[in-house]
N, C-alpha and C positions, 0 to 999 in steps of 0.2 A: 515452474511457472513461465519462464521465458519461452521454453519450447511449446508450451500450450498456447501462449499468445501468438507465436508464429503459425502454428497449425490453425488456430482460430482465424487469423487474418487470411490465410490461404483458402479457407472454406467460405469466405464471404466475398461479395462483389465490391469493387472499388478499393480505394486507399484507406487504410486504417490509421487513426491518429492516437498516439499513446502519450500520456503525461505521467511522469514518475516524480514523487515527492520523497525525499529522504534516502535516495539510493546513492548517496555520497557523490563519487565522480561519475555516476551514470554508466557504469560498465555494462549492465544488462541492457539498458536502452540503446547504447551504442552498438552492441552486438546484434540486437534485434533489428535496428535500422539497417545495418549492413547486410545481414542474412536475408532480410525481407526483400532485397533487390527492388526497392521503390514501392513495395506494397504497404510499408509502414513508415510513417513519419513520427519521430519521437521528440519529446521535450522533457528535459530534466531540470531540476532547480535545487540550489543550495546556497546558503549565505556565506559559505566558506570559500575564500579565494583559492585555497589549496585544491579544492575539488574542481574549480573552474580551470586551473592550470593543468591538472591531470587530464581533464576532459579533452582539452585541445593540445596536449603535449606532442602528439604526432600529426598535427594538422587538423583540419575540419573533418570530422567523421561523416560519412555519407548518411543522409536522411536522419540526422540527429542534431539537436540544438540544446544549448544550455542557458538557463536564465540564472544570473548571479544575483541571488536575493532570497529572502524567506518566502514561503509559499503565500503568505498573506499580503505580499507586495505585488503579486501577479493578479491584478484585477482585469476585468473585461476591457476597461478603458485602456489599460497599459498594453494589452494585446492588440487592440485596434490601432493604437497610435504608433506602435513599433513596426517598421517596415518588414523586418524579418519574422516577427512573431505573428503578423497578421494572418498568415496562412492557417493559424490555429483558431481564428476567430469564429469558425462555425462549430466549435466544440470538439471534445475528445470522445472517441469510441471506448477507450479504456483509461481509467485513472487508477494509479497504484500509489497508495500511501504506505510507506515502509518505515515504521517506528518513528515517524516525524511528529505527529500530534502530541505524543507524550513528552516531547522535549520542550513544549511550550506551556501547556496547561491541561487540565482534565476536562475542559469544556468541549466534549465531543460534538454536542449539538451545534454550536456556532462554527466550529472548525469544519464539520461536514457541510453545513449549510453554505459556508463561504466557497469551499472547493467545488461543491456540487453544481454551482452555476456554470462551470466549464464542461460539464458532462452532457453529452447528447441524450435526448429523451429515452432512447433505447440502449444507452451505454451501460458499461460494467464499471462498478467502483470496487476496487480491491483494497483490502486492509491487511497489513502484516503488523501485528501489535503484540506486545507483552501485556497480559491481563492479570490483574489482581485476582485472588481466589476468595470465595466467600469464607473459606476456612484459612486463616492466616498461617497456621502451622503446615497445612498442605502446600501452600505457596512456598514457604521456606524449605520444605522437604524437597520440592522440585528444584529449587535453586541450589541446594546442596548437591543433589544428584548431578546437575549440570556442571557445577564447579569441580567436584571431586572425581566424577566418572568420565567427563568429557574434556573440560578446559584444562585439567591437570596434565593431559597428554601433550599439550602444546604450549602452555604458559606456566611460569613459575608462580608460586604462592604469592610472592610480592607483586607480580604483574596483575594477578587477579584482584588482589586487595586494592591496588592503585586504580584500576578501572572502576571498581565499586565506589571508591571515594570520589572520583572525578566525574563519572558519568551516571552510574546506576542510581545513586542517591536521588538525583533530580528526576530521573525516569520514574523511580518508584513513587514519588510524590504525585506524579501526573497520570499514573495508570488508573484504569477503571476496571470494573469487573465485566465479565462477558455478558452477564445479565443486564448490566447498565448499558452496555453497547447495544444489546438487542433492543432495549427500550428506545434508544435513540434512532437506530436504523429503521425501525418500523414506521417512523414518522416521515421517512423519505422514500423508502423502497418497499415494494410489495413482496419481493423475494430476496432472501439472504441465506447463504449457505456457508457452513464451516467446511473448508476443503483440506486443511492441513493443521497439524498440531505437533509440537515438540516441547514438552515441559509446560511452561507458562506462556509460550508463544503460540499464536493461532493465526491462520489466514482465513479471511472472510471474503466472500464475493457477493455483492448486492446489485440488484437491477430491477427495473420496472418492466423488463422484457423477459418473459419466461423462455421464449424461443432462443434468444441470444445467450441467456444464462445456461440453458440446457446444452447448447452447442459448445460453449466453452468448457463445461464440466466434462463433456464427452472427449475433449482433447487433452485432459490431464493425464499424466503418467503416474503410476504408483510412486509415492514418496520414498526416497532412500533414507529412511529414518529407522534406527534400531527400535524394535517393538517396545522395549522398556521405557522409552521416552514418550510414547504415544498414549494419551489418556482418553481417547474417544474413538468411536467407530465412524469412519469418514467415507464420503461426505455426509453431512446431515443438515436438514433445514433448521435455521436458527429460531424461527417463529412461524406459526401457521399463517398462511396467506390472509386468512380472515381477520387476523389481528393487526394488519398493516393499517396505519392511519396517516396518509400522506398529507403534507402541509398544503393548504389551499393558496397561500401567498408566499412571496419570497422577499427576504431582506438580507442583504449581504454584509452588514456592518458587524465587525468583530468586537 
């Protein structure tokens, strides 16, 4: 995804602005900002002070900023009032939400509605999320596949159980199905595509600009995922364009 964002930025005119939610210490955003050589300005956010310290551990990275706080604290007013954040006041060309929403609630409508206020009219909104399956047993089967066929190569059984108890239980409560996400996205975006899959994780890209979405899709590289973890022919359109029902008004209260 990072390399596709770089290629997308180089194919467009002007400077691209990227906002990432949930990318911990913002490693990808920092790398993109540096490799973009001024073509991309990035903003990352996290409420964890450890991520803030890691972000600035070796000084201020070029063309990259960090907002210390949860995503719902970053309002338009906050951006306009902060001298350093003000350069993002015109909105972002790309927003990437990486398994952030599911750490707070299952209310994707209000979450997307809040963050979408920062997206330019022709921008791209990307989502990396873990989704529930309509068939709970299929969901569990994919989880077992991940734990026993992949995680077991790098982590002990006790480490895997500890993460499940401390993190995954909360994530599970706030996950939604892919069909539910589709119902929500069509209220905001005319176009949405699934571009990546591994087990219960999917990447979605949404936009109201077919041109920009097509350009981004053309910059994606084939995913380096073993075939047994992929459960879809990618990329594919999440819903027909005719089924999109965009909101006529905006309200940003969570």
